[in-house]
N, C-alpha and C positions, 0 to 999 in steps of 0.2 A: 490419697491420692498421689500420680503425679509426678516425682522431681526432677530434675532437669538433666541429672541422669538417663533416667527409664525413660526420659522422653525423648530423648536426643539417638537411643536407640532406635524408637518407635518410628522415626526418621529413613524414610527409606528409599532409594538411589533410585528405583523405580519411577518416582515419579520425574525423571528426565525428561521431559518435556514443556516441564513447569520451572525446570532450574535456571536464571541466570548465570550468564558465568562469573565464577567466585576471583577473578578480579576486579568486579563492578564492587564486591559485597565487600570484599578487602579492602577495597580504596576508601570505603564509609565507614569504618574503620568493626569489620563483622568476621570473624574469625573463620568463620565456617560456613559454607549456603548453605549447608544443610542443619544450622541453628536455623534455618527461614520457620515462620511455623505456617505452614498451607492453607489458607481462608478460602470456602467459597462462601459469596452474598445471597442468601434466598430472599430477596425482593428488592431489587434496585431500581427503587422509585424516588421520590423528593428524599427521605430519608439516605436511602441503601445508596444513592449517587454522592452523598455526600460523606458518607464512610467509605466508599471505595477512592474517592478526594484520598484520601485521609491517607487508607492504610496499603497503600499503591505504590504509596513517596515515605513507609514502613520500611526501613533496611530490617527490619526483624522479621517482618512478614510477606507473602505474595500470595497475591488476589489467585485461586488455580482454572473459575469455575461462579457462574450463578445460574438460579434461575428466574426466569421471567415468564410472564404469560401473554406480552404485547408486545408482539413482534417490532415495535416501533422502539420501546426500549427496550431491546435485546440488542438491537444494531447499533443503540448508541453507545451503552455500555460498553459493547464488545470494540468498539471504537475505540472507545475514551481507555481503556485500561490494554490496548494495544498500541494505542499507538508512545504511550509512557514506557512500557517494555522496551517498546523497539529502539529508543534513544539510547538504553543500553546494550542492545543484542548488535555481532556482529552484523551486518550486513540491514540490520536497518527492516525487518522483516518479520518478527515475534512472534507468534503461536503459540497456540497450546491452549486455550481456554476449553474448557468442560462447559455445555450450552446448553440446558433442558426448558423443560414447563413446569416438570416436575421433578420438585426437589430432592428426591428419594434414591434422583441416579444420583444426584451428587454425593450422598453418603454411602452409598457402594465404593466410591475410589475407595482404597487401602490408603492413599498414599495423603488423605486430605487428614488436617488433622483438628480444623475445626470450622465452625461455622459462623458467619455474622447474618441473624435476621431480625429484618426492616419488612416483615409485608405490615398489611392492616391487622387489630391486636384478633380479629377474631382465627387468625392463621399461628398465633406465636405459640400454643399449645404444642399441639400436635408437635410440632416441630423442631419444639424442643425436646420434647420423651423421644420421639424416634431419635434424633441425634444422640441424646445421652445414651442411648442404647448398644448403635451404632458409634460408640466411643469417642466422638467429637467432640470437642470444649463447643460453649458456647456462648455468644454473644448475643441479647438478645434485646432488643426497643423494649421500651417500659410503654404503656401500664406492662408487665408479664403478661399476662392471661383476661383472658374476658370473663369466668366467673372466678366464685372461689376455692371451690372445688377442683378447680381447671387447676390453679393455683399450688396447692397443692402436691397437686401430682408432678406440676414441673420439678416441684423444691424436693421430690421425694426419689423422682427422678435422678437427677442429678446429683444426689446424695449414692443413691444406690450404683451408679456406675461409676463413677469415684469421676466426674471431669468436671474444670474451671470454669462457670458460670457469671459471667457479670450483666447487670443489670443495664439498662442504659441509663442511669439516671447522673446523667455528667455534673451534676451539680454536686457533686461528694469530691470531685477529680477537679473540676475545673474552676471558669469565673473570675480569676484570682483568687482564688482559694478564702472571698467572704463567708464565703454559706460553711463550709471546716470553722473558720475563727468563731461564726453565730454560733454552732457546735459545742465548740473549746470554750466558749463564753459558760454559756449557759450551765456547763457542766460542774466549771467552778466558779459556778455560783455568781457570777458577775450581778444578774439582776435579785439576788438572794433566794430564796423559793420557790421553783416552776409552780404558777397555779394553774392558769389559761394558754393554749397556741391558738390565733386564728392561721386559716390555711384560707390565703382571699382568689380563688378560681371559680371557674365558671359553674353550670349550672349540670343537671342529667340530662339522658338521653332522650328521644324521643322515637317511638317507631317509624321505620323509613318508612316514607308517602311519596317518593319522587316515581314519577312516569315514566313508562317503560319504552323503551326511544330501542331503532336499530340498533342492530349488534354490529361494529365495526370487524371489516376483513383482518386479520391478524391477531384477535384478543379473543383469548380461549374464556371464555366469559363463564365456564360453569367451573373453573379448576378458580376465576377469580375467589367465588361464591365459598367453594370447598365447603366448608361444615356449616356454615352458615344456609337460612332457610331459600329454596331455590326464588327467583324473582328475576324478574325483566332487567337488562343493560337501562345502565344511565351513566353517562361519561362524568358526571357530580360522585360516583366510588372512585372512577376508574378511569381515567384520563385516557382518550386515543392520543397522545401524545409524548413529550418528552417535556414535562412539567413545570415548572419552578414554584410550584406552591403545593401549600399541604392537603390533599384532596379532604373534600366534606363529609369522607365514610362517619371522622368523628362523631358527630353528630347525633349515630343510630344508634342503636341500643343493639339493631341485629349485628354489628362488629365493634364497636367498642362500649366505652361506657360514659363518654359524652365527654361534656371541659370539662368536668369536675373530673372526671380522670385523666383526661390527655394531659392535664398542664398543677394537677391533682395530682399524679404519679411521682412530679418533680417535689413538691412544696407541700403534703403530707411526708415526704420522703425525710425532706430536713424536718420535722417533728418529729420522725419514730428517733431519727438518729439524737437529734437530740438530749431524748430521753432515755438516750441505749435501749430500747426496746426492738430490736431489730429483731426479738424472737419472739415475743408476744403482741398484743392485741386491748382494746378497753372492752369493760364488762357492759356497761351497757350504752345504748343506741337511743339517742332524746329525740326526733323529728320535731319542728316545727308543725303548728295544725295547718296551715295552710303557705304558699311559697316556696321557692326552692334555695333559702341561703337559713341560713342560722342554726342550722343540726348540729346537736351535741353528741360529744362519743367523750365515756367516760372513763379513764380509766383504776386501773385497784389503788394507787394510791393517789385519788381525788384530782387528775390532772386531765381539766377540759379540753380536749378537740373541739373547735366550730370553726363550721364550713361555711364559706360567704366573705363579699370583698364588707366592708366599715365604708363610711359614706368620703374618709379623707385620705384610704389606702387601699387600691387597687393590684393585686396579684404580689406575688408571691407570701413570705411567712411570718405571722407577728408572735413575740416571742413577751409572757406577762408574767413579770414577778413581783415578791413581794418590794424588793428592792427596784424594779427597775422595768425597764422594756427597753426591747428591738426591734427593728424592723426590717425586713432584707429579703428583696429581693435579686436579680440579674441585672439593674441598672443601681436603682437608691437602695440605702443601707443608710440606719440613724440607729441612734437610742438617745434613752432617757433616765440619766442626765445622758447629758448630750456629749461629754469627751469621754463617754464608759468605752464605745467602739475603738479609741483611739490607743487611749490610758492603762484599760485595763491588763494590769496582770495575770494571765491565766497558768492554771492549775495543771490543768487537763491538755496534751500534746494527742490529738491525732496528727497519721501518716498523711504526708502531703503525696501523690502520686504526680509523675509528670504531665501525662495527661490520661484521658481514659481504657483510651486504644493499652497503653504500654502499662495500664495496672494490670488489664488483663491477660495481655502476653508477660509480663513477669512473671502471674499466680500460673501463667502456665509453666513455667520451666521449672517454679521453684516452689509450686503447689500448696502454697498460701490464699488464704478468701480473699475474693477479690472486696475491693470496698464496697462496691453493692452487690452485695453475691445474692444467693439465689432467692434466702430466706427472707433477706433484705425486700427485694424488691418483693415478692408473695407478701408479704407481712403488709406494704405499702399497698398494694395493688385491692389487698381485702375491704381497708378505708375504702377506699373508694366506691366499692363494691357495698361494703356497707350500711355508706351512704345511701348509695341508692336506694337500693333495699329498704330502708328506712323515709325515706319520700316516699316512695310507690305504697307501704302498708299504714305510715301515717302512724303510728302509737310505738310507745314504748316500746324496745326490743333486751333482753338479757343477750348477752353475749357469752360464750365461754372461749378465752382465745388459746386453750390448748387441747382441749379439743375441736377447734371451730367448728362448732355448731350455735343455732340458737335454743335458749336456754325451753323447754317443755311448748316449743311452737311448731307445731307443721306448717304452717303456711308459709310462714320464714323460711324454714328448712329447703326446700322446694323450693329458692329461687338461690340459691349457693351456687348454682350447678343451671343447665337450659339442655332441651337435646339440639343433637347434631344430624344432620346429617349420615350415614351410615357411606355409603358411598365413600366418602371422601376424611373421616373422620378415621382413621387406622390405625387406633393404637390398641 
């Protein structure tokens, strides 16, 4: 893994068009302008634009370019970044962004150190693998993969190429530390022996049935689809403006794994973390006979992870033990006994990063694993995918978390991956 010294040696002054004056950074406490990590953003939509706002204000990072398939969002992102950097540039006219439809052109830049991937989910796999092969560090939004086999290929590419990968599972780093503190309490025995975890998130995706609309000028629709099946344009999938909402492609199986994976990638992740199971998964998948909730995944130690809301709790993760219960979400947080989350003295202590971006940047410099590393992201995405397969087949399945295959079940194993359009799947 790249350490700070070797990383800084790799940073080249050939990237001069992207370097702000060193006096600006020195004023912010940065010892040298080439301490900064050059980052390109792949997909500056609603989520990617939020990342851009934070990264351009981070004195340890420099946004050097982005890939976007809609002209209107290209212009908006370009103006956003240039306006901010121009405030610290003599002449108030900072330029230097590399802007493209095809993210592969970004990876050709030898001065580029890292990419942040905020595309729809069906683009995460190829972009991560190609970036890893180009020796670029990766921050990839959650859920990191569309299929189980794709997730494994991503985690393997990260390891084989020695790059630093952060999954966008910000609950491990942020939200006042309540998720970390819950995990510490569970691991410390605050609720006794852990018996069950309930993950309160939405249901599986559905096939896309949206009508075809005329493709607006300035949108490369074929590139948006990429490896997904060919279909006509619809602005519900790809808005034709600079939008401030999360587009509904998350509902459809061609591009995502539904609401189950959208927030499940956050809340299943906290369950995995609390079990210290970032390198494994369940051994049984037991779906209900009908409905889209109450599927069970059983681990080798007997812990059950159940999908779906309860009548009195929607959202977040619930931990049930022999001596207590903890409910945790981004807003509510409570326990039974009531005083547990305030008074319990934890014996397990996990690191608390300043924020999720800085944890990634720290690890690029020091070579350590980020708090939401690639294997953790893959294993959490796998849980969401196992749920969907269980709901689709409606029968008990035996899962081998080491080999990552269903035992003696060819039909189920076919669902661990899917076909892609060869034109756009370039790995």
